[in-house]
PAZAPA-4460 file (N, C-alpha, C; in steps of 0.05 Angstrom, whole numbers, plus 32768, in hexadecimal, padded with zeros to 4 digits):
% residues 236
    n_x    n_y    n_z   ca_x   ca_y   ca_z    c_x    c_y    c_z   seq   type   mol
   8011   7FE8   8000   8000   8000   8000   8012   8019   8000     1      X     A
   800B   802A   7FEE   801A   8043   7FED   8015   8054   8005     2      X     A
   802A   805D   8011   8028   806E   8029   802C   808B   8022     3      X     A
   801D   809B   802F   8020   80B8   802C   802A   80C4   8045     4      X     A
   803C   80D6   8043   8047   80E4   805A   803F   8101   8058     5      X     A
   8031   810B   806B   8028   8127   806A   8038   8138   807D     6      X     A
   8043   814D   8073   8053   815F   8083   8041   8177   808A     7      X     A
   803E   817D   80A3   802C   8193   80AC   803E   81AA   80B6     8      X     A
   803B   81C1   80A9   804B   81D8   80B2   803B   81E6   80C8     9      X     A
   8045   81E5   80E1   8038   81F1   80F8   8043   820D   80FD    10      X     A
   803A   8218   8112   8043   8233   811A   8060   8234   8121    11      X     A
   806A   821E   812D   8085   821D   8137   8094   8205   812A    12      X     A
   80AD   8209   8124   80BD   81F4   8117   80C7   81E0   812C    13      X     A
   80C7   81C6   8125   80D1   81B2   8138   80EA   81A6   812C    14      X     A
   80FF   81A6   813C   8119   819B   8134   811A   817E   813D    15      X     A
   811F   816B   812B   811E   814F   8132   8139   8145   813B    16      X     A
   8139   8135   8150   8151   8129   815B   8159   8111   814A    17      X     A
   8172   8111   8140   817B   80FB   812F   818A   80E7   8140    18      X     A
   8182   80CE   813E   818F   80B9   814E   8179   80A8   815B    19      X     A
   8182   8093   8168   816F   8081   8175   8166   808C   818F    20      X     A
   814C   8089   8195   8140   8092   81AE   8138   807A   81BE    21      X     A
   813D   807B   81D8   8134   8065   81E9   8116   8063   81EB    22      X     A
   810A   807A   81EA   80ED   807C   81ED   80E1   8089   81D4    23      X     A
   80D3   807A   81C3   80C9   8086   81AA   80B5   809C   81AE    24      X     A
   80A8   809D   81C5   8094   80B2   81CA   80A3   80CC   81D1    25      X     A
   80BA   80C9   81DF   80CA   80E0   81E7   80E7   80DC   81DE    26      X     A
   80EF   80E5   81C7   810A   80E0   81BD   811F   80F3   81C9    27      X     A
   8118   8101   81DE   812C   8112   81EB   812C   812F   81E3    28      X     A
   8116   8139   81D9   8114   8155   81D2   8114   8165   81EC    29      X     A
   811F   817D   81EA   811B   8191   81FF   8106   81A4   81F4    30      X     A
   80F8   81B2   8205   80E3   81C4   81FD   80E6   81DF   820A    31      X     A
   80DE   81F4   81FB   80E1   820F   8206   80C9   8220   81FE    32      X     A
   80C3   8233   820F   80AE   8247   820A   80BB   8263   8209    33      X     A
   80B3   8274   81F7   80BD   828F   81F6   80A8   82A3   81FE    34      X     A
   80AF   82B7   820F   809D   82CB   8218   80A9   82E7   8212    35      X     A
   8099   82F9   8207   80A2   8314   8203   8099   8325   821B    36      X     A
   80AC   832D   822C   80A7   833E   8242   80B6   8358   8240    37      X     A
   80BD   8360   8227   80CB   8379   8222   80B7   838F   821C    38      X     A
   80B6   83A4   822D   80A0   83B6   822C   80A0   83CB   8215    39      X     A
   80B8   83D0   8209   80B9   83E6   81F5   80C0   83DC   81D9    40      X     A
   80B7   83C4   81D2   80BA   83BA   81B7   809F   83B9   81AA    41      X     A
   8098   83CF   819D   807C   83D2   8193   8076   83BE   817D    42      X     A
   8089   83B7   816D   8084   83A5   8156   8084   8388   815D    43      X     A
   808B   8381   8175   808D   8365   817D   80A9   835A   8177    44      X     A
   80AC   8340   817C   80C7   8334   817A   80C6   831B   8169    45      X     A
   80DC   8315   815C   80E0   82FC   814E   80F5   82EC   815E    46      X     A
   80F1   82D2   8160   8100   82C0   8171   810D   82AB   8160    47      X     A
   8128   82A8   8162   8137   8295   8152   8146   8282   8164    48      X     A
   8147   8269   815D   8159   8255   8168   816C   824E   8151    49      X     A
   8186   8255   8154   8198   8253   813D   818E   8266   8128    50      X     A
   818C   825D   810F   8182   826E   80F9   8164   826A   80F4    51      X     A
   8157   825A   8105   813C   8252   80FF   8129   8264   810F    52      X     A
   8118   8274   8101   8104   8284   810E   80EE   8273   811A    53      X     A
   80E6   8279   8132   80D4   8268   8141   80B7   8271   8140    54      X     A
   80B2   8288   8134   8096   8293   8134   8090   829D   8118    55      X     A
   8076   829D   8112   806C   82A8   80F8   8064   82C5   80FD    56      X     A
   8052   82CA   8110   804A   82E5   8116   805D   82F0   812C    57      X     A
   8061   830B   812C   8071   8317   8142   8066   8310   815D    58      X     A
   8077   830C   8171   806E   8306   818C   806C   8321   819B    59      X     A
   8053   8328   81A1   804D   8342   81AE   8055   8342   81CB    60      X     A
   8057   835A   81D6   805C   835C   81F3   8047   834E   8203    61      X     A
   804F   833D   8216   803D   832E   8226   8034   8313   821A    62      X     A
   803C   830E   8201   8033   82F5   81F4   8049   82E0   81F7    63      X     A
   8041   82C7   81F3   8054   82B1   81F5   804E   829C   81E0    64      X     A
   8062   828B   81DA   805F   8275   81C8   8056   825D   81D9    65      X     A
   804E   8247   81CB   804B   822E   81D9   8067   8222   81DD    66      X     A
   8069   820B   81EA   8083   81FD   81EB   808A   81F2   81D0    67      X     A
   80A2   81F9   81C7   80AD   81EF   81AE   80C3   81DB   81B5    68      X     A
   80CB   81CB   81A2   80DE   81B5   81A7   80F8   81BA   8199    69      X     A
   810E   81B1   81A5   8128   81B2   8198   8139   819B   81A2    70      X     A
   814E   8195   8195   8161   8181   819E   8172   818C   81B4    71      X     A
   817D   817B   81C5   818E   8184   81DB   81A8   8191   81D0    72      X     A
   81B5   81A0   81E2   81CF   81AC   81DB   81D0   81CA   81DF    73      X     A
   81E6   81D6   81D7   81E8   81F3   81D9   81D9   8201   81C2    74      X     A
   81C8   8213   81C8   81B7   8220   81B4   81BD   823E   81B4    75      X     A
   81C1   8249   819B   81C2   8265   8198   81A6   8270   8194    76      X     A
   819E   8282   81A7   8183   828D   81A7   8185   82AB   81A1    77      X     A
   8177   82B4   818D   8177   82D0   8186   815B   82DB   8185    78      X     A
   8157   82F3   8190   813E   8301   818F   8142   831B   8180    79      X     A
   8131   8321   816C   8134   8339   815C   8119   8348   815B    80      X     A
   811B   8362   8156   8103   8372   8151   80F5   8366   8139    81      X     A
   80DB   8363   813A   80CC   8355   8126   80D0   8361   810A    82      X     A
   80D8   8350   80F7   80DB   8359   80DB   80F4   8368   80D6    83      X     A
   8105   836C   80EA   811E   837C   80E7   8136   836B   80ED    84      X     A
   814D   8375   80E7   8166   8368   80EF   8171   8373   8109    85      X     A
   8162   8386   8115   816B   8392   812E   816A   837E   8144    86      X     A
   8181   837A   8151   8183   8366   8165   8178   836F   8180    87      X     A
   8166   835F   818B   815C   8365   81A6   8170   835A   81BB    88      X     A
   8176   8340   81B9   8189   8334   81CB   818F   8318   81C0    89      X     A
   81A4   830C   81CB   81AC   82F1   81C2   81BB   82E3   81D9    90      X     A
   81BC   82C9   81D7   81CB   82BA   81EB   81CE   829D   81E3    91      X     A
   81DF   828F   81F0   81E3   8272   81EB   81DA   8264   8204    92      X     A
   81C8   8250   8201   81BC   8243   8217   81C0   8225   8214    93      X     A
   81C5   8217   822A   81C9   81FA   822A   81AE   81EC   822F    94      X     A
   81A5   81DC   821C   818C   81CE   821E   8191   81B1   8226    95      X     A
   8185   81A8   823B   8189   818C   8245   8178   8178   8236    96      X     A
   817F   815F   8239   8170   8149   822F   816B   8136   8246    97      X     A
   8152   8135   8250   814C   8125   8267   813E   810A   8261    98      X     A
   8139   8105   8248   812D   80EC   823F   8111   80E6   824B    99      X     A
   8110   80DE   8264   80F7   80D6   8270   80E4   80ED   8273   100      X     A
   80EE   8105   8277   80DD   811D   8278   80ED   8134   826B   101      X     A
   80E5   813C   8253   80F5   8150   8245   80F9   8169   8256   102      X     A
   8111   8174   8255   8116   818E   8262   8105   81A3   8254   103      X     A
   80F9   81B4   8264   80E8   81CA   825A   80F3   81E5   8265   104      X     A
   80F2   81F9   8254   80FE   8212   825B   80EB   8229   8253   105      X     A
   80ED   823F   8262   80E0   8258   825A   80F6   826D   8255   106      X     A
   80F4   8279   823D   8107   828E   8234   80F8   82A8   8232   107      X     A
   8101   82BD   823F   80F2   82D6   8241   8104   82ED   8237   108      X     A
   80F9   82FC   8223   8105   8315   821B   80FC   832A   822F   109      X     A
   810F   8337   823D   8108   8348   8253   8118   8362   8251   110      X     A
   810E   8376   8260   811A   8390   8264   8116   83A1   824B   111      X     A
   811D   83BB   824E   811A   83CE   8238   8131   83CB   8224   112      X     A
   812D   83D7   820C   8140   83D3   81F6   815D   83D8   81FD   113      X     A
   8161   83EE   820C   817D   83F5   8212   818A   83E1   8225   114      X     A
   817A   83D0   8233   8185   83BC   8245   817A   83A1   823F   115      X     A
   8173   839C   8226   8165   8383   821F   8175   836A   8226   116      X     A
   8167   8356   822F   8174   833C   8236   8161   8325   8234   117      X     A
   816B   830D   8234   815B   82F5   8234   815E   82E7   824F   118      X     A
   8148   82E0   825A   8147   82D1   8274   813F   82B4   826E   119      X     A
   814D   82A2   827B   814A   8285   8275   8144   8276   828E   120      X     A
   812D   8267   828F   8125   8259   82A7   811E   823C   829F   121      X     A
   8127   8229   82B0   811E   820E   82AC   8104   8209   82BB   122      X     A
   80F1   81FC   82AE   80D6   81F9   82B9   80D3   81DD   82C6   123      X     A
   80C5   81DD   82DB   80BE   81C4   82E9   80A0   81BE   82E3   124      X     A
   809B   81AB   82D1   8080   81A5   82CA   8076   818B   82D6   125      X     A
   807F   8186   82EE   8075   816E   82FD   8057   8171   8300   126      X     A
   8048   815C   82FB   802B   815C   82FC   8022   8162   8318   127      X     A
   8010   8176   831C   8006   817C   8337   7FF6   8165   8342   128      X     A
   7FF5   8164   835D   7FE4   8150   836A   7FC7   8155   8363   129      X     A
   7FB7   8140   8367   7F9A   8142   8362   7F8E   815A   8371   130      X     A
   7F7E   816A   8364   7F71   8180   8370   7F83   8199   8373   131      X     A
   7F9A   8199   8365   7FAD   81AF   8368   7FB5   81B9   834C   132      X     A
   7FBE   81D2   834C   7FCB   81DF   8335   7FE5   81EB   8340   133      X     A
   7FF8   81F0   832F   8012   81FC   8337   8014   8218   832C   134      X     A
   8021   822A   833B   8025   8246   8333   8041   824F   833C   135      X     A
   804E   825E   832A   8067   826B   8331   8067   8288   8327   136      X     A
   807A   8298   832F   807E   82B3   8327   8099   82B6   831A   137      X     A
   809A   82C3   8303   80B3   82CB   82F6   80B4   82E9   82F5   138      X     A
   80CA   82F5   82FE   80CE   8312   82FF   80DE   831A   82E6   139      X     A
   80D1   8328   82D3   80DE   8330   82BA   80DB   834E   82B5   140      X     A
   80D8   835E   82CA   80D7   837B   82C7   80F1   8386   82D2   141      X     A
   8102   8392   82C1   811D   8399   82C8   811F   83AD   82DE   142      X     A
   810C   83BF   82E2   810E   83D3   82F7   80F8   83D2   830B   143      X     A
   80E8   83BD   830C   80D4   83BA   8321   80E0   83AE   833A   144      X     A
   80D5   83B4   8351   80E1   83AA   836A   80DC   838C   836C   145      X     A
   80EA   8380   837F   80E5   8364   8386   80C8   8360   838E   146      X     A
   80BC   8349   8388   80A0   8345   838D   809B   832B   839C   147      X     A
   8083   8329   83A6   8078   830F   83B0   805B   830E   83A8   148      X     A
   804F   82F7   83AB   8034   82F3   83A1   8022   82EA   83B9   149      X     A
   8009   82F2   83B8   7FF6   82EC   83CD   7FDB   82E5   83C0   150      X     A
   7FCD   82D3   83CD   7FB2   82CD   83C4   7F9F   82E3   83D0   151      X     A
   7F95   82F4   83BE   7F84   830A   83C7   7F92   831C   83DB   152      X     A
   7F84   8322   83F0   7F8E   8334   8405   7F9C   8325   841C   153      X     A
   7FA3   830C   8417   7FB1   82FC   842C   7FCB   830A   8434   154      X     A
   7FD3   8304   844D   7FEC   8310   8457   8004   82FD   8455   155      X     A
   7FFF   82E4   8450   8014   82D1   844E   801B   82CD   8430   156      X     A
   8034   82D2   8428   803B   82D0   840C   803B   82B2   8402   157      X     A
   8037   82AF   83E8   8038   8294   83DD   8054   8288   83DD   158      X     A
   8068   829A   83DC   8084   8291   83D9   8094   829A   83F1   159      X     A
   80A7   8289   83F9   80B6   828E   8411   80C9   82A6   840F   160      X     A
   80D1   82AD   83F7   80E4   82C3   83F4   80DB   82D4   83DC   161      X     A
   80E4   82ED   83DC   80DC   82FF   83C6   80E9   82F7   83AC   162      X     A
   80DC   82FF   8396   80E6   82F9   837B   80F0   8314   836E   163      X     A
   8109   8315   8368   8115   832D   835C   8118   8329   833E   164      X     A
   811F   833F   8330   8123   833E   8313   8136   8327   830C   165      X     A
   8130   8319   82F7   813E   8302   82ED   8139   82E9   82FE   166      X     A
   8127   82EB   8311   8122   82D4   8323   8108   82C7   831E   167      X     A
   8105   82AF   8328   80EC   82A0   8326   80E8   8291   8341   168      X     A
   80CF   8290   8349   80C8   8280   8361   80C7   8263   8359   169      X     A
   80C5   8252   836D   80BE   8236   8369   809F   8235   8363   170      X     A
   8096   821E   835A   8079   821B   8356   806D   8213   8371   171      X     A
   8056   8220   8377   8047   8218   838F   802C   820D   8386   172      X     A
   8020   81FD   8397   8007   81F0   8391   7FEF   8201   839A   173      X     A
   7FDB   8204   8389   7FC2   8211   8390   7FAB   81FD   838D   174      X     A
   7F97   8201   839E   7F7F   81F0   839B   7F72   81F6   8380   175      X     A
   7F6A   81E0   8372   7F5F   81E3   8358   7F4A   81CE   8353   176      X     A
   7F37   81D4   8341   7F22   81C1   8339   7F23   81BD   831B   177      X     A
   7F14   81A9   8311   7F13   81A4   82F5   7F07   81BB   82E5   178      X     A
   7EF3   81C9   82F2   7EE6   81DF   82E5   7EF5   81F9   82EA   179      X     A
   7F09   81F9   82FC   7F19   8211   8301   7F11   821F   831B   180      X     A
   7F25   8227   832A   7F22   8237   8342   7F2D   8253   833D   181      X     A
   7F1C   8267   8342   7F24   8283   833D   7F36   828E   8353   182      X     A
   7F4C   829B   834A   7F5E   82A8   835D   7F63   82C5   8354   183      X     A
   7F69   82D6   8367   7F73   82F1   8362   7F8E   82F2   8370   184      X     A
   7FA3   82F1   8360   7FBE   82F0   836B   7FC9   830D   836B   185      X     A
   7FCF   8317   8383   7FDB   8331   8386   7FF9   832F   8386   186      X     A
   8005   833F   8373   8022   8341   8372   8029   835B   8381   187      X     A
   8039   8358   8396   803F   836F   83A7   805D   8374   83A9   188      X     A
   8063   838E   83AE   807F   8395   83B4   8088   8386   83CD   189      X     A
   809E   8377   83CB   80A6   8366   83E1   80B0   8376   83F9   190      X     A
   80B8   838F   83F5   80C2   839F   840B   80AB   83B0   8418   191      X     A
   809B   83BD   8407   8086   83CF   8412   806B   83C2   8414   192      X     A
   8067   83AC   8407   804E   839D   8405   8039   83AC   83F4   193      X     A
   8042   83C1   83E6   8030   83D0   83D4   8027   83BE   83BD   194      X     A
   800E   83C0   83B5   8003   83B0   839F   800F   83BA   8384   195      X     A
   801A   83A9   8375   8025   83AF   835B   8012   83A7   8345   196      X     A
   8006   838F   8348   7FF6   8384   8333   7FE4   836E   833E   197      X     A
   7FCB   836C   8334   7FB9   8356   833B   7FB5   8345   8322   198      X     A
   7FBC   832C   8324   7FB9   8319   830E   7FA3   8305   8314   199      X     A
   7F8E   8306   8305   7F79   82F2   8308   7F80   82D8   82FA   200      X     A
   7F77   82C2   8304   7F7C   82A9   82F7   7F67   8294   8300   201      X     A
   7F64   8280   82F0   7F52   826A   82F6   7F63   8250   82F6   202      X     A
   7F67   8245   830E   7F79   822E   8311   7F69   8214   830C   203      X     A
   7F71   8206   82F7   7F64   81ED   82EF   7F74   81D6   82FA   204      X     A
   7F67   81C2   8304   7F74   81AA   830F   7F88   819F   82FB   205      X     A
   7FA2   819C   8305   7FB6   8190   82F4   7FC6   81A3   82E3   206      X     A
   7FBE   81BD   82E3   7FCC   81D0   82D1   7FE3   81DE   82E0   207      X     A
   7FF5   81E9   82D0   800D   81F7   82DA   800E   8213   82CE   208      X     A
   8012   8227   82DE   8011   8243   82D5   8029   8253   82DE   209      X     A
   802F   8267   82CE   8044   827B   82D5   8039   8297   82D2   210      X     A
   803D   82A8   82E7   8037   82C4   82E5   8051   82D2   82DF   211      X     A
   8053   82E1   82C9   806B   82F0   82C2   8066   830D   82C8   212      X     A
   8076   8319   82D9   8076   8336   82DE   8087   8343   82C9   213      X     A
   807C   8356   82BB   808A   8361   82A3   8086   837F   82A2   214      X     A
   8092   838C   828E   808E   83A9   828B   80A4   83B9   8298   215      X     A
   809F   83D2   829D   80B3   83E4   82A7   80A7   83FA   82B9   216      X     A
   80B6   8401   82CE   80AD   8417   82E0   80B4   8432   82D4   217      X     A
   80CC   8434   82C9   80D6   844D   82BF   80D1   8450   82A1   218      X     A
   80CE   8469   8297   80C7   846C   827B   80DF   8469   8268   219      X     A
   80D9   8466   824F   80ED   8467   823A   80E0   8476   8223   220      X     A
   80EE   847D   820D   80E2   848B   81F7   80CB   847C   81EA   221      X     A
   80C8   8462   81F0   80B4   8452   81E2   809D   8449   81F2   222      X     A
   809C   844F   820C   8086   8445   821C   807F   8458   8233   223      X     A
   8066   8456   823E   805E   8467   8253   806F   8464   826C   224      X     A
   8069   8474   8281   8079   8474   8299   8078   845A   82A8   225      X     A
   8062   844D   82A8   8060   8434   82B8   804F   8420   82A9   226      X     A
   805C   840A   82A1   804E   83F5   8293   8050   83DA   82A1   227      X     A
   8057   83DB   82BB   805A   83C2   82CA   803F   83B3   82CB   228      X     A
   8040   839B   82C2   8027   838B   82C1   802F   836D   82C4   229      X     A
   801D   835C   82BE   8023   833F   82C0   8013   8330   82AB   230      X     A
   801C   8318   82A6   800E   8307   8293   800E   82EB   829F   231      X     A
   7FF8   82DC   8299   7FF5   82C1   82A3   7FFB   82AE   828C   232      X     A
   800D   829B   8290   8015   8288   827C   800E   826C   8285   233      X     A
   8001   825C   8274   7FFC   8240   827B   8013   822F   8271   234      X     A
   8020   8220   8283   8037   8210   827C   8030   81F4   8273   235      X     A
   8017   81EB   8276   800F   81D1   826B   7FF2   81D2   8262   236      X     A
***
Protein backbone atom coordinates (compact mmCIF):
# COMPACT_ATOMS: atom_id res chain seq x y z
CA UNK A 1 0.00 0.00 0.00
CA UNK A 2 1.32 3.34 -0.97
CA UNK A 3 1.98 5.49 2.05
CA UNK A 4 1.58 9.20 2.18
CA UNK A 5 3.54 11.40 4.51
CA UNK A 6 2.00 14.74 5.31
CA UNK A 7 4.13 17.56 6.57
CA UNK A 8 2.22 20.15 8.60
CA UNK A 9 3.73 23.60 8.89
CA UNK A 10 2.80 24.87 12.38
CA UNK A 11 3.34 28.16 14.10
CA UNK A 12 6.67 27.03 15.53
CA UNK A 13 9.46 24.98 13.97
CA UNK A 14 10.44 21.69 15.59
CA UNK A 15 14.03 20.54 15.39
CA UNK A 16 14.30 16.75 15.30
CA UNK A 17 16.87 14.87 17.33
CA UNK A 18 18.94 12.55 15.15
CA UNK A 19 19.93 9.23 16.69
CA UNK A 20 18.37 6.43 18.65
CA UNK A 21 16.02 7.29 21.48
CA UNK A 22 15.42 5.04 24.44
CA UNK A 23 11.83 6.18 24.65
CA UNK A 24 10.06 6.69 21.29
CA UNK A 25 7.42 8.89 22.92
CA UNK A 26 10.09 11.21 24.33
CA UNK A 27 13.29 11.22 22.26
CA UNK A 28 15.01 13.69 24.56
CA UNK A 29 13.79 17.04 23.32
CA UNK A 30 14.14 20.05 25.54
CA UNK A 31 11.33 22.61 25.44
CA UNK A 32 11.25 26.36 25.89
CA UNK A 33 8.71 29.16 26.08
CA UNK A 34 9.46 32.76 25.08
CA UNK A 35 7.83 35.77 26.80
CA UNK A 36 8.09 39.41 25.74
CA UNK A 37 8.35 41.50 28.92
CA UNK A 38 10.17 44.44 27.28
CA UNK A 39 7.98 47.52 27.78
CA UNK A 40 9.23 49.89 25.06
CA UNK A 41 9.32 47.68 21.95
CA UNK A 42 6.22 48.91 20.13
CA UNK A 43 6.58 46.67 17.08
CA UNK A 44 7.05 43.45 19.04
CA UNK A 45 9.94 41.00 18.91
CA UNK A 46 11.20 38.18 16.72
CA UNK A 47 12.80 35.21 18.45
CA UNK A 48 15.55 33.06 16.91
CA UNK A 49 17.26 29.85 17.99
CA UNK A 50 20.38 29.76 15.87
CA UNK A 51 19.31 31.09 12.46
CA UNK A 52 15.78 29.71 12.77
CA UNK A 53 13.02 32.22 13.51
CA UNK A 54 10.58 30.78 16.04
CA UNK A 55 7.52 32.95 15.41
CA UNK A 56 5.42 34.02 12.42
CA UNK A 57 3.71 37.07 13.92
CA UNK A 58 5.67 39.53 16.09
CA UNK A 59 5.50 38.71 19.79
CA UNK A 60 3.87 41.70 21.48
CA UNK A 61 4.62 43.02 24.96
CA UNK A 62 3.04 40.68 27.51
CA UNK A 63 2.57 37.84 25.02
CA UNK A 64 4.21 34.44 25.03
CA UNK A 65 4.73 31.43 22.81
CA UNK A 66 3.77 27.88 23.65
CA UNK A 67 6.55 25.46 24.56
CA UNK A 68 8.64 24.74 21.50
CA UNK A 69 11.11 21.87 21.16
CA UNK A 70 14.80 21.71 20.41
CA UNK A 71 17.63 19.24 20.69
CA UNK A 72 19.92 19.42 23.73
CA UNK A 73 23.17 21.38 23.76
CA UNK A 74 24.40 24.96 23.66
CA UNK A 75 21.95 27.21 21.82
CA UNK A 76 22.51 30.67 20.38
CA UNK A 77 19.36 32.65 21.14
CA UNK A 78 18.76 36.02 19.49
CA UNK A 79 15.88 38.46 19.93
CA UNK A 80 15.38 41.23 17.38
CA UNK A 81 12.97 44.09 16.84
CA UNK A 82 10.21 42.66 14.68
CA UNK A 83 10.95 42.84 10.97
CA UNK A 84 14.29 44.58 11.53
CA UNK A 85 17.91 43.59 11.94
CA UNK A 86 18.14 45.72 15.09
CA UNK A 87 19.37 43.48 17.87
CA UNK A 88 17.42 43.46 21.12
CA UNK A 89 19.64 40.98 22.93
CA UNK A 90 21.41 37.66 22.51
CA UNK A 91 22.94 34.90 24.55
CA UNK A 92 24.14 31.32 24.55
CA UNK A 93 22.19 28.93 26.75
CA UNK A 94 22.83 25.31 27.68
CA UNK A 95 19.79 23.10 27.12
CA UNK A 96 19.66 19.82 29.04
CA UNK A 97 18.39 16.43 27.93
CA UNK A 98 16.59 14.63 30.77
CA UNK A 99 15.03 11.80 28.74
CA UNK A 100 12.35 10.70 31.18
CA UNK A 101 11.06 14.24 31.62
CA UNK A 102 12.26 16.80 29.06
CA UNK A 103 13.88 19.90 30.50
CA UNK A 104 11.62 22.91 30.08
CA UNK A 105 12.70 26.52 30.16
CA UNK A 106 11.20 30.01 30.11
CA UNK A 107 13.14 32.68 28.22
CA UNK A 108 12.11 36.30 28.83
CA UNK A 109 13.05 39.46 26.95
CA UNK A 110 13.22 42.01 29.75
CA UNK A 111 14.12 45.59 30.58
CA UNK A 112 14.09 48.68 28.38
CA UNK A 113 15.99 48.93 25.10
CA UNK A 114 19.05 50.64 26.51
CA UNK A 115 19.47 47.81 29.05
CA UNK A 116 17.86 44.95 27.14
CA UNK A 117 18.62 41.42 28.28
CA UNK A 118 17.37 37.85 28.20
CA UNK A 119 16.36 36.06 31.39
CA UNK A 120 16.49 32.25 31.43
CA UNK A 121 14.65 30.03 33.94
CA UNK A 122 14.32 26.28 34.19
CA UNK A 123 10.71 25.24 34.83
CA UNK A 124 9.49 22.60 37.25
CA UNK A 125 6.39 21.07 35.68
CA UNK A 126 5.85 18.32 38.24
CA UNK A 127 2.16 17.42 38.20
CA UNK A 128 0.31 19.02 41.14
CA UNK A 129 -1.38 16.79 43.71
CA UNK A 130 -5.10 16.11 43.29
CA UNK A 131 -7.16 19.22 44.02
CA UNK A 132 -4.16 21.55 43.59
CA UNK A 133 -2.63 23.93 41.07
CA UNK A 134 0.89 25.39 41.16
CA UNK A 135 1.86 29.08 40.96
CA UNK A 136 5.17 30.95 40.85
CA UNK A 137 6.28 34.57 40.35
CA UNK A 138 8.97 35.75 37.92
CA UNK A 139 10.28 39.31 38.33
CA UNK A 140 11.08 40.79 34.91
CA UNK A 141 10.76 44.54 35.57
CA UNK A 142 14.24 46.05 35.59
CA UNK A 143 13.51 48.97 37.93
CA UNK A 144 10.58 47.71 40.03
CA UNK A 145 11.23 46.88 43.70
CA UNK A 146 11.44 43.38 45.08
CA UNK A 147 7.98 41.85 45.44
CA UNK A 148 6.02 39.17 47.18
CA UNK A 149 2.58 37.74 46.47
CA UNK A 150 -0.50 37.41 48.65
CA UNK A 151 -3.92 35.87 48.22
CA UNK A 152 -6.21 38.88 48.35
CA UNK A 153 -5.68 40.98 51.45
CA UNK A 154 -3.95 38.20 53.38
CA UNK A 155 -1.01 39.22 55.55
CA UNK A 156 1.01 36.04 55.08
CA UNK A 157 2.94 35.98 51.78
CA UNK A 158 2.79 33.00 49.45
CA UNK A 159 6.58 32.83 49.27
CA UNK A 160 9.11 32.71 52.06
CA UNK A 161 11.38 35.36 50.58
CA UNK A 162 11.00 38.36 48.30
CA UNK A 163 11.52 38.06 44.54
CA UNK A 164 13.84 40.64 42.99
CA UNK A 165 14.53 41.49 39.36
CA UNK A 166 15.89 38.48 37.43
CA UNK A 167 14.52 36.22 40.16
CA UNK A 168 11.81 33.58 40.31
CA UNK A 169 10.02 32.01 43.24
CA UNK A 170 9.48 28.31 43.63
CA UNK A 171 6.07 26.93 42.69
CA UNK A 172 3.54 26.81 45.54
CA UNK A 173 0.33 24.80 45.65
CA UNK A 174 -3.09 26.47 45.58
CA UNK A 175 -6.43 24.80 46.14
CA UNK A 176 -8.06 24.17 42.78
CA UNK A 177 -11.09 22.46 41.25
CA UNK A 178 -11.84 21.00 37.83
CA UNK A 179 -14.08 23.97 37.05
CA UNK A 180 -11.54 26.43 38.46
CA UNK A 181 -11.12 28.34 41.71
CA UNK A 182 -11.00 32.15 41.43
CA UNK A 183 -8.10 34.02 43.04
CA UNK A 184 -7.07 37.63 43.31
CA UNK A 185 -3.29 37.62 43.73
CA UNK A 186 -1.87 40.86 45.11
CA UNK A 187 1.72 41.67 44.10
CA UNK A 188 3.15 43.97 46.76
CA UNK A 189 6.35 45.87 47.40
CA UNK A 190 8.32 43.50 49.63
CA UNK A 191 9.68 46.37 51.74
CA UNK A 192 6.72 48.75 52.11
CA UNK A 193 3.88 46.27 51.46
CA UNK A 194 2.39 48.78 49.01
CA UNK A 195 0.17 47.22 46.36
CA UNK A 196 1.85 47.16 42.93
CA UNK A 197 -0.51 44.99 40.93
CA UNK A 198 -3.53 42.71 41.36
CA UNK A 199 -3.54 39.66 39.10
CA UNK A 200 -6.77 37.70 38.82
CA UNK A 201 -6.59 34.03 37.96
CA UNK A 202 -8.69 30.88 37.91
CA UNK A 203 -6.77 27.89 39.26
CA UNK A 204 -7.80 24.65 37.57
CA UNK A 205 -7.00 21.31 39.16
CA UNK A 206 -3.68 19.99 37.81
CA UNK A 207 -2.62 23.21 36.06
CA UNK A 208 0.64 25.14 36.51
CA UNK A 209 0.84 28.93 36.25
CA UNK A 210 3.42 31.74 36.27
CA UNK A 211 2.76 35.40 37.03
CA UNK A 212 5.35 37.59 35.28
CA UNK A 213 5.89 41.08 36.72
CA UNK A 214 6.88 43.27 33.77
CA UNK A 215 7.11 46.84 32.55
CA UNK A 216 8.97 49.82 33.96
CA UNK A 217 8.64 52.34 36.79
CA UNK A 218 10.69 55.07 35.13
CA UNK A 219 9.94 56.61 31.73
CA UNK A 220 11.85 56.35 28.48
CA UNK A 221 11.29 58.16 25.15
CA UNK A 222 9.00 55.31 24.08
CA UNK A 223 6.69 54.66 27.00
CA UNK A 224 4.69 56.37 29.77
CA UNK A 225 6.07 57.02 33.23
CA UNK A 226 4.79 53.82 34.82
CA UNK A 227 3.91 50.64 32.93
CA UNK A 228 4.51 48.09 35.70
CA UNK A 229 1.97 45.33 35.23
CA UNK A 230 1.76 41.55 35.20
CA UNK A 231 0.69 38.74 32.96
CA UNK A 232 -0.53 35.25 33.75
CA UNK A 233 1.05 32.39 31.79
CA UNK A 234 -0.20 28.80 31.73
CA UNK A 235 2.75 26.39 31.80
CA UNK A 236 0.75 23.25 30.97
